[in-house]
C-alpha positions, 0 to 999 in steps of 0.5 A: 499499499501507499501512503502520502503527505497531504495537504489533509495529513499535514495541516500545516502545509495550508501554512505556506499554500497562505503564504505564498497568497499573501506574498502575491497580495502584496507584491500586487500591491506595492505595484500598485502602490510604487508604479512600475520600478519598485513594482515590479522589483516587488513580482520578481521577489515575490515570483522569487519567494512563491517558487521557492514555497511551491517548489517546497510545497510540491516536494512535500506532496510528492513524498511517498512510502509505500509498502509492500511484502518484500520491503518499505520503499519512501520517496522523501521529500529531498527526492531521494529513494530508500529502500528498504528491504524487511529482512535488512532492518535491524530495529525498528519504532514508533516513538511520539513525544510528550504533546502526542507527535509521533514518528515511525524509524526504520533503521539498518545498522550494518548500513547505518541508514536511518529512515523516520516518517513522520504523522504527516503521512496520511493513514499513520495508523494503518501504516504503523499496522502494516509496517508492524506486520513484518518488523516488530516495532519497539514503541518509545516515549521521547523525552523533552528535546530527544529525537530518533538519533539520540533515542537509537544511540542510546538503544546501540550504545554507541559513544558520541565523545568521539564523533564530536571530537572528529567533526570538531577536528573537521570545523 
């Protein structure tokens, strides 16, 4: 089954639509109020901002998760296609925050590959059931400011002090 992000499943995307409309209306008002040169510059700036907002919105709406008997296929909002064979998933879970937000994660420890599926996807309850029919999902409530990566590091007992030292050397 294929699960997608939609304006219905992620109402916060309506904010982007509203901002894009507001930018367009503001640009028209600037054009009418200040004349041709300032108005033309304002229109160009507004067009660029609207283009970026619509591009971001389109990428969000084109992301999907497809679940089959063999694997999960994830198209991310950045355009990356990530395929997880069920047999390669070493850790999977459903993390929730105290505010009620949920994220499904799939992790392949051998390839150090992680995919997180936020609750902005449609039918998250069906998606959770679909995923859990292929892998065991651990349930975890994230602490304040804890991320899925933080939880996985604790779960895998990863020493992050060497990662911090390595990143400091690269700066």
